[in-house]
Residue, then its C-alpha position, 0 to 999 in steps of 0.5 A: m730853527s735852521v742851522e745854515t751850514p757854511a760853505p766851503a772855503a775856496e780851495k788856493p789854486t797850487t802853486r807850482r814850484p820853479v824846479d816842477r816847471i824846469v824839470e817839465a821843460v826838460l821831459t817835456q820840450r825836445i829842444v830844451l832837452l837837447g840843450v840840456l843834453i849838449v851843456v852836460v856832454v861838454a862839461w863832462l868832456s871838458y872836464m876829462s880832457a882838463n884831468g888828461y882821460l883824453s888823447g887830445d884837448y877837448d876846447f873851443d877850437y877843437m869843438s869848432a873844426t869837427l863842425i865840418d862833419a856836422v854840415p853834411l849830417a844836418l843836411l840830410a837831417f833836414a831833408e829826412l825831417v822833410v819827408i817823415v813829416s809828409g807822414r804815411g811812414g815817409i821815409d827815405l833810406s836812399v840819401g846816402a846812395m844819391v850822394s853817392l851818385v851825384g857826387m860821382i855826376f859832379g866829378f864827371a862835370y867839374g873833374k873830367w869834362g870842365w863844366p863851370l863850378l857853378a854849372a857842375v853844382l847846378l847839375a849837381v841839384v838837379a840830378g839830385a831832385v831828379l832822383g827825388a822824384i823818382n823816389g817821390f813818384l813811387v811813393a806818392r804817386i804809385g802809393f808803395p811803401a817809402l820803406i820799400a821804395t826808397l830801400a830800392t832805390y838805394y840799392a839802385y843809385k849805389s849799384i850805379a854809383l859804383v859802375i859809373n866809373d868803374q868803382k873807381p874815384i875822381n880825384s883830378p887837380q880840379i876836384q882836389d882843389l876843391y878842399t879849399l871850400t871846406g877850410s875854416v875861416s874867421v867869423p866876421i867882427i867877433g873872429d878874434y873872441v871865437p874860433d875859427v868856423p868851418l866854411g861850409v857852415f856859412t855856405f851850405l848849413v845857414p843858407v839851406l836852414v834858412v831857406l827851409w825855414l822860410a819855406l816850411g814856416r812861413g810859407t805855404f808848402g810848409r803848411r801843407l806839408y804838416g797838414v798832409g802829414t797830420n792827418d792827409v783825409a782832411a788836407r784832401w778835403a780842404g783842397v791840398d794836393v796830397p800826393g803833389t805834396r809828399m813827392r815835393a817833401y822827396v824832390t826837397s830831399g833829392v836836392l839836399s843830398g846834391l848840395v850834401a855830395v858836393y860838400i862831401t867831394a869837396e871835403f875828401a877832394s875826391a869824388r867817390p863812388d861810395s862817399g855816402t854808403a861807405g861804412n854805416g852810411l849817411a842814411l841811418p845817422a840822418i834818420t836817427i839824428a831827426v828823430l833825436g831831434g823831436v820828428a815823429i816818426t807817425g808823421g806832422v811834427g818836427r822842428l828844425a831848431g830841434v834837428l840842428l841841436a840833435t847834429l850838435l849833440i851827437v857831432w860832439l859827442n862822437a868827437g869826444i869818443i873818438l879821444y877817449f877810444e883808439g882807433n877802430t874802437g871809436t868808431q863802434f862806441q859812437l854808434l853804440a852812443l848813438g843809439v843809447v842816447l835816442i833809447v833815453a830820449a824815447l824813454l824820457n818822451g814816453l815818462t813825460t806823457r805819463r807824468f804831466r799829460g794825465g796818462d797811466 
């Protein structure tokens, strides 16, 4: 008589705890991680301010005022996003030099030649597009490595910006009057309940963000760009103009650099030949913010929301560092903080890959 072996009981699916899900979301989703980091940084600096550790008040009014620096950084980080996403080592080291050169061109047109403001702004956008097209031609059409090509044009654009007016800024009365374009304004409807916001957020950052969101997330350009960055061979077989798509990415970078040139000229009430290259320049911070925001340096991956949150994190962190350290020391610690935040983000990405995706 045979004895039947009872069938093993079905294993109950393991239910993951909410805490595990939250931890995984923080470590695997860059936007969630950046949101958490922003809350931690703001809470920590607010605590230090309330207890007298900072030289000034770190409050919502101060945080809102510092957004004047977030506008150019975010726009250039968006430019790096578009270029890096295009793949094949895409990067643009010349954005700071383009800001300097286009700023001088804008300064001549509006401050010396008497052009109307709108015409001078359009000239700046076109000049930026031309400079970006030169980068795109070298990278996409001729096949130069992006690092070498944009480093070469960085030196070229920087030198032209310096010699075009004998290393002198253009600060005519017309240029100085542009400072009013970067002042703070009350937010419509809810202005009584929130701090005033720099005007550039509404006139530069928000319009560019909307246009890029439509182009990258809803338009054919975005689908082609991400496709080329992910696998340009497959994109070519699918009928995508790979060189043309990459070249348009660099043209977009030039256009955004042109807009930043106008904004910085207004912010400093002067068209300076080193506006985008002085000190550590604008290129490296923009690239760092883009990578911190989740843009994969290998191409094909990157979101505008991540870059925007990374910009806010860096700007508000830098604002607190300036209040803690006096003089030039604060600037040096800003660079240190930027590097530390980037390294921590990279380490968390590696930890996430091993722990939650089956890695060793």
